[in-house]
Each structure stands twice: as C-alpha cells, then as structure tokens.
C-alpha positions, 0 to 999 in steps of 0.5 A: 518521469517524475521520481519526486514531487519536485520534478512534477512541480518543476515540469508542469508549473515551472516551480522550484520547490525542493521537497523530500517526497517521492512520487511513488510514496505519495501515490502509495499514501493516496492509495491507503487513504482512498481504501480507508475512505471506501472501507469506512463507507462500506462499514457504515452501510453494512452496519445500517443493514444490520450485518455488523453491530457495535464493538464492545471495548474495555479500557482502564482509566485513572492509572498514572503513567508507568515507567514503560509508557514514559520510556516508550514515549521518550524513545519514540520522540528521540527517534523522531527528533534525532532523524527529522532535526538532522534531516532539516538541518541538512535539507539539501542532502535530505531532498537529494537522498531521502531514503539514505538519510532516513535509513542511516545511523546519522542524526541529531542527538540533541534534537532527539533528547529534546523531542524525547523529553518533550513527548515523555512530559506531555504523556506524563501530564496527560495521564496526570489529568486523568488520574483517579484515586482508584483506577477503574475499567470503562466499557465503551461501544464503538461503531465498526467504521471507527476502527478504520484508522487502526485497520488501515495501519494494520494493513499498511504495516503488514502489507509492506512487510508482505510485499518485501517478503514476497519480493525477496523470495522472488529475487533471492540473488538480490537478497544474498548480494545485499541483505540489509538493503534488500530488507529495509529499502523502500524499493522492491515491493510485490503487490501480491505479497502485500495483498496476502499478508495484509488481508490475513492481518486485517481479517485477524484484527476484525475477527478479534473485534467481533467482525465476521471475516467474510463481511469485513472482506466484502467491505475491503474489496472495492477499496483494495481494487482502487488502491491498487489502481492508484498505486500503479499510477505511482509506478507509472509516474515515477518509473519504478521498473514495473514496466513491460517488455520491449514493444517494437510493434507499430501502433494500429491505425485504429488507435491513432488517437492514443498518445505514442507514450501510452503505446510504447514508452522509454521512461526517461528520468526513471527513479531506478536510473535504468537504461542509458544516459540522457545526453546533457542531463544533470542530476541523479535520475538521468537514464532512459531505456534504450528501447521503448516498452509496454507501459504496463503500470498505466494499463493496470491503473486504468484497468483496476480503477475501472474494475473498482467502479464495477465493484462499487456499482454492483456491491449491493447485488452480492447478497451473501457475505464473501461473494463480493470479495470472491468476485474481487479475487476473480477480477484481480487474478484475471487482470494480473494474469493478462498483464503478465503476458507483456510485463517484465518479471523473473520466471521459473519452471513450473510443470514444464512451463516458464511462469512468474510468481505473479502468474501462479498467484493470479491463477490461484486467485482466479480458482479461489474466486470461482470456488468462493462465489459458490462455497461461501453460501455454506459458511456465511453467517446464517443471519446474512443469507436472507440478503437483508 
C-alpha cells in the first residue's frame, strides 16, 4: 500500500521525494476535479438545449475596504502563514505527521503576522483601485457553467461535513471515546453522508440561482459516479480500512488470469496501521492484515467507473429532467447493496435482520430511484418535457 505519494514514487520509480501528501487525499482531490469537469460539460450542454438560462447576479462596486473585510483577510492570512511557515520550517515532521501538524495549535506567529498583514494590504489596495466617488450596483449575467467552482466548493465542504456526521453516527463508540479526534480528523468518512448532505447543499445553491433542482441533479449524476469510483481508488491505494471480510476461498480456475491481489489481499503497509507487524519493516506504516480479505475498494472503483461510462453514454436518452439522476440513484444503490455483502462494516438489528447503515441507505436509494424514474414526469418543468 502507498499511504503517501512519497511511498508510491519510491516503490514505482525509486525516487526519494518527501511529500506531505496522502494518497487518499490526492485521489479525493482528483475526484472533485473530475466531477467538476463533467458538471461543467453537462451545464454547457443543457444551456445549449435551452434547459438552463443565464443567471442574473448583482454586486456592489466602488466601495472602499471595510474593517470587517480587512479583518477577515488578515485572519485568513494569519492562519495560512501561522501553519504553513511552521510546517515548512519543520518539514521532516510535517511529512511524517501531516494531519497532526495541521490540526495542532503549534505554528509560527511571526509568519502568521507577516502573511496576515500582506493579505490585508493586498485586499485594501485592490479595493482602492476600484473605489468610486459614489458606490453603485452592477447587474451581470453569467452562464450556469461559470458557477462550477462555487458548486464544487459547496459540494466539497458540505460533503465532508456530511461524511463525518454519518461516520460518527455509525461509530458512536469512537465519538464518545475521543470526540475531538472523531470530529476533526481526516479519517473516517462515510460516502453516503457526503452524498446526501452534499446533494442537498448543491441543490439549494443552484435553486437560489435559478437552476431547477431536477436539471441540476441530472447534470451532477455522471460526475458523482465517476468521483466515487476514483475516490475508491484512493481507498485501495492507501489501504484505509474500507476493505472486505476475510476471503479464504480458492480463486476459480476461470479467473486464473486475475492477479492474486485482486482476489484476496492482505493490505501491507496500510495507512491505518491495522494488522500484525511486518518483519524488518521500519517506519510509521508497518502492519499487514493477518488474513487476506476481499479488496472491495478495487471492485467498487471498477464498478463505478464502468457505471459512469454507462451514464455518460446514455445521458441524452433521458429526456425528462430528474430521470437521469433517478437512474444514478438506482445504480448507485444496487452497486453498494451488492458490495456490502462482502464488506467490513458495523451492523445493527433492523426488522429482525442484521444490516449496515449503508445497506439501509442503498435500499432506500433503489426505491427512490425506481419511483423517481416515473414520478418526475409529474413535477418536471413543463417546458422540459418535450425532450428539446
């Protein structure tokens, strides 16, 4: 496994480049970028079809920088300088424990002051350039695809909050034992929490800017599937614990071409340091699972990237707004319900059955998706039902 990009570069190319970048975090960033790119393409296509129009925006120009603005710029700059200058002046420790350094109260006060003052000054100078004798409001019209950066930011922040919230609800014992670590650590993210909270936030943002939720939902569907697939690649590469149950079954002869690690894998050097010590290993990630398990992140990555191709290829076939997103929910729920049969997860009793949180949500998504495929005909915008 490759907990950091440095581990990956060392193993594949023999390069010793200490980088404070975790492989899962890197793949998560790739996932957001991939989703943003597909969303941009879809918003352009839907505007061309006449399903979306330009967005009216209004902003005030000519007003000098206020005290609150300058204070915010200074505070932002102080935090950046306080942490980053300290991190780079203690680079070895930063590489070894990136999360610990970023979440600690340690920092460089002088660096924070310098960067804070610089950012406040730059903001002040920029506002002075635009200052007018009398401030006025300017009306502008932008294309929907020009909101993608804001939509991505909204999705990222709300998605991470939702993922942490659902994970903590599913692991209350961890929350009670160490609430601070459970709430602010970079580990412990539940995909469905991110999907639910992130989707609500994105739909609300789009609605406030005149984009119909069903049309926007359809535009996000392919990218959501792609992002989940690439995100699961990050889980597989880093070995973050999202693996399956122990797999002691013999690989079938029909799958002889399949690498052994794709059938059953023990995740050596996994990022969460779970398992037993690896003899002779030196470093912070020297554990391996005592028994090989199903590499479920790999299966989910391959499945969801394949389903993205399906959604992308047939996206024009869904004429009624909301149907493509409903189809996405159906596929997503079915895929997760299947993988939960061999995946490690906390269970609870529900209607006399032992189920996981993901099973309940996945089953709900399947039902919602099936209903949505037909129900959206009644609530879709009237001018969108013609399939133009």
